[in-house]
N, C-alpha and C positions, 0 to 999 in steps of 0.2 A: 602355556597353551590354553586357549579358551575352552571351557567345558561345553559339552552339548547341553541343550535344555534338558531338564529333568522330566522326561516323558513319563506321564502317569497314566496307567491303563484303567484306573478307577473311574467309572463313568460319572459318579457323583462329584468327584473332585474336578473332573474336566468341565462338567456343566457349571460348577461354581466359578471356575476360571473364565469360561465363556461369558457368563452373566456379568462378571466384574469388568471384563474388558469391553463388553457391549455398552455398559453404562459410561465408559470413559470416551466413547466416540459418539457424542450426541448428534442428532440429525442436522442441527443448524450449522454444522461446521463442514458439511459437504464430504466427509470422509466415511460416513457410515456404510454406504453401498459397497465401496471397494473393500472396507474392513470385513463386511459379511462375506463377500466373495472369497477373500483370502482365508478367512477363518474356516470356511467350509471346504477349502481346497483339499484338506487332508485332516485326519484325526489329530495329527501332531502339530498342525499349523498354528493353533492357538498358543502353543508353548513358545514358539518363536516370537509371536506378536506380543505376548505378555512381557518377554524379556527385552524386546526392542520395538516399541510401538511405532517408532519413526519409519520402519520399513513400509508401513501402510501409506504414509505420505510420499515416500520415495517412489513407490509403485505408481502413483498417480501422475508424477512429474508436474504437479501443480494444477492439474485439471480436475475440476469438480465433477465432471461427468466422463465416463469411459464408455465406449461402444461395447456391444456384446462380444465382439471379436477380441477387443483389448482385454476385457475382463477374463475371457477364456484363456488368453495367453498368460495373464498374471497368475491365474489359478494353476495352470499347467507348470509354470516355472517354479512356484512355491511347492507344489505337490512333488515335483521331481527332487527338490532338495530335501523334503521331508522323507521321501523313500530312501534316499541315500544316507540319511542320518548325518547331514552336514553340520559342521561346527557353526555356532552363532556368528563367529567372525567371518566365516565364508559366506553365510547368508547375507550379512550386511554388506560385504564386499561386492556381492552380486548386484546389489542395489546402489553401488557407488557410495557407501556410507562407511566412515571410520567407526571403530568399535565404541569410542567414548559417547557417541550420540545415542547409544542405548539408554542413557540416563534421562533423556527428554521424556517428560510426562505426556501421556496421550492427550490429556485434557488441555494442553497448550498448543496442540498441533491443529493447524487449519490449512486448507488448500492454498490460501494466499501467502503462507509462509514457506512455500516450497523453494522460492528463490534464496531465502536466507539459509535454509538447510543445505542447499547445494553449495553455497559459498562457504559455509562452515565446514563442509566435507572436504574442501580443498586445503584446509589448514593442517598444520602439523598435529597429529593425534595426541602427542604429549602435551602440547600447549592447550589443546581443546579439553583434555581431561581435567586440567587445572582451573579452567574458567567457567565451566558450566555450573550455574547456580544449583544449590542442593534442593531447594523447595519449589513447589509448583508455582506459587505466586511470584517468586523472584525470576523463575524461568520465563513466565509470561511477560513480565516487564522487560526483561532482557531481549527476548525475541521481538517484542513490540518496538523497542528502540532500534534494533537492527532492521526491522521491516521498514521503519520510517527512514532509516539511513539509505537503504536500497531504493526505496521509492523516491526519495529526494534526489538521489544521484541519477535515477532513471529519468526524472522530469528534466533535470539539467542536461542530460545527455542529448535529449531531443533538440536542444537549442545550442549547446556549447560543445557537443561531441566529446563530452567527458566520459570517463569510465567510472566504475564504482570504486572511487579512490579510498585508500586507507580503511578498507573494510576490516582487515585484521586488527587494526588499532581500535576500531569501534567495538569489535567483538571482545577484545581483551579488556577494554575500559568501562563498558556499560554494565557488566554484572554488578548487582547491588543497587541499581537505580529503582525508583518506584515507578509504577505505571504512569502516573501523571508526569514524572520527570522524563519519561521516554519520549514525550512529544517534542522535547527540546532538541532531539537528534536532527530534525529537519533544519533547524537554524544553525546547528553546528556544521551541517552539510554546506550551507551557504558560505560560511566562514572558510571551510576547508577548500572549496572550489575557488574562492577568491584568492586563497593563499596556497595554491597547490604546490608551488615551487619552494615555499618557505615553511610550510607546516612541518613541525618536528614530531615524528612518530614516537619519540621518547617522552613526550609530554604526558603527564597524568591527565585524567579527565578534569580535575580541578584547575590545573594550569591552562588547559585548552579552553575551558569555560571562561576563565579570567581574560584570556586573549580575545575570545569571541565577543564578550561583553564590551571590552575596550574598543574593539573594531566597530561594533554597532553604535556605540556612543559617539565615536569620532567619524562615522560614515559621512564621507564628503559627497553630497549629491551632485556637486559640480563635475566630479569625475564621471558619474553615470551619464549626466547630460551631455558632456563632451563626447562620450563613447557612442551614444545612440543618436545624438543630434536632435533631440526633442526637448524643448524648454519645459520647465516645471509647471508653468501656468497654462500649458496646452491642454485643452479639454478633449478627452478621448470619447468618441461616440460609443456608447454601450448598446446601441440598438441590436437586437429587439428586446433587450433586458430593461426592466423598469429602473428608474433612477431612485425611486422611493417605494418601498413596500412595507406595509404595516400589518402586524399580527398581534392583536391584544395590546399589551404595553410595549411590545418590541417594534423597533423601526429598523429597516435595512436601508442604509444610505450608501449609494454608489460613490466610490472614491475615484473620480475621473481625472485628477491631476496629480502631478508629482508633489505639489504642495500639500494636498489633502492626505496623501500617503505619508508624508513626513510628519504631519501633525498626528496622524493615527499612531504611527510608530512611537513617537515621543510620549503620547498619552498612555499607550498600552505597554510600553517598555519591550518592544520586539522590533524585528528588522523588516517590517513590511515596506519601508521606504526603499529598500534595495530591489523591490519588485517593479519599479517604475518601467524598466525596460520591457518586462513581460506584459504589463498593462498597455504600454505604447504600441507593442507589436501585435496585440490581440491574443497573446497566449494565456493571459489571466484577466479575470474580472473580479475586483475586490470590493467588498462591502464592509462598512462599519456597522455593527449591530449595537443598537442602543436601547436601553430600558428606561423609559420615562426621561429620555434625553441624555442619560449617562452611558458612556461607552462600556460595554460588557464583553464584547468578543469581536474578532475580525475573521471574515469569511473570504476564502479564495476559491473561485470557480474556474474550471477549465472545460474545454469542449472535447467530446469524443465523437469521431465520425462514425455514423452507423449506416449511411447509404451513399455509396460512391457515385451513383448515377446523378442524384440530386444534390450531392454534397450536404445532405442533412446530418445534423449532429445533435447530441444531447449534452446538456451541462451536467457536470458532476462536481462534488466537493473534493478539492485538492487539500485544503487545510481549513481547520476551524480551531482557533486558539483564543484563550482569554488573556488576562493581564499576565505579563511575564511568561508567556507560552504555557499558561496553565490550561487545564481541561475545563471547558465551559459547563455550566449547569445542564442537567438533562433536558429541562424544558427549552433551553436555547437550541440544543441539538435537534429536538423534535420540531421546533419551528423552522429550522434550516431545512429539514426533510420536506416539510410542507411547501416551503419556498421553492425548492428545487423541482418538486413535482409540478407545481403550478407553472413555473416558467417553461419547463419542458413541454407541458401540455399546450400552452399558448404558442410556443415556438413551432410545435408540430402542426397546429391548426393554421398558423400563418404560412408555413411552408406548403401545406396542402392547397391553400388558396392561390398561392403564387404559381404552383405547378399546374393547377387547373386552368388558370388564366393563360399560362404559357402554352399549354396544350391547345386551348381554344384559339389562340392567336395563330398557332402553327397550322391548325386545321383550316382557318379562314384563308391564310396565305396559300395553302395547297389548292383549295378550291378556286381561288382567284387565278392561280397559275394555270390550272387545268382549263378554266374558261378562256383565258387569253390564248393559250396554245391551241385550244379547239377552234 
């Protein structure tokens, strides 16, 4: 039976615990407000949080901001369990969490990882207890890989109606990867979706990677062309995006054909060629980032609708990868941020002009109609 937290009435010890946990929930991760609300719900609340920081993330259900009413409910719920002296196991169960997840370090928890935590909660607790990495750094890399896995599956689900396939296989095989290796999970997702009927969940990560790399090397673009009916030399219109954007020594070159995607994939040793369908149907916009003419990274953009009335949208980074799916240099990531800000600003300005023109034309038509009817 799981023991209750060791409640300590010593005010000095409690303040030390509070300070220690407060430092583990930094403001830039979006969890500090709900952590403070929960920690102040009851004098014993901090004891539960220290033993299982993941309950703070579970209480948010992935939302970075909770209303006053929602925070009050979370406080009341935790306060009630504190008053009854509930076992830690029971507290975690109330949040839909298996006991092994108490091992997750508070410093690797972010509101964006709520989906991963929910999926881990559905796994067998015994299996979960054996695979959670022991150190904070390894936990961070593991969760990043699983976050990439879920995000990649979600992106594909919008187009192929897939689910988060083989999540348990990923959770079991990705402990031990480095943070930079975690980026490769998205490309494994491409392979898994393409081989959903034949993927063997008994494969080790090394075997799956070997199969993935073999598939990418042998990727037959003719199959993709036959499937979508768009020839590789077809030029896709990227309007209103620029075809060339320069920032210092960096150049962002739009990849508008299947042939340029294939060349990029061959040079960078990744599977961007398989995204020809997404480029052709408008779901992705891909750029080759080059430094003094040499390829250094590949950028994939997608659009997110922000105004249903005008169908206005903002571009966002879906993937940014270097050679062999490596993590690009910080200065490249910074340039990408500037690029995205600029294209969103220009796109918003263009949309405002179009809407203003549309409104002006509508007003003229209405006046003309009134004059004719009069």
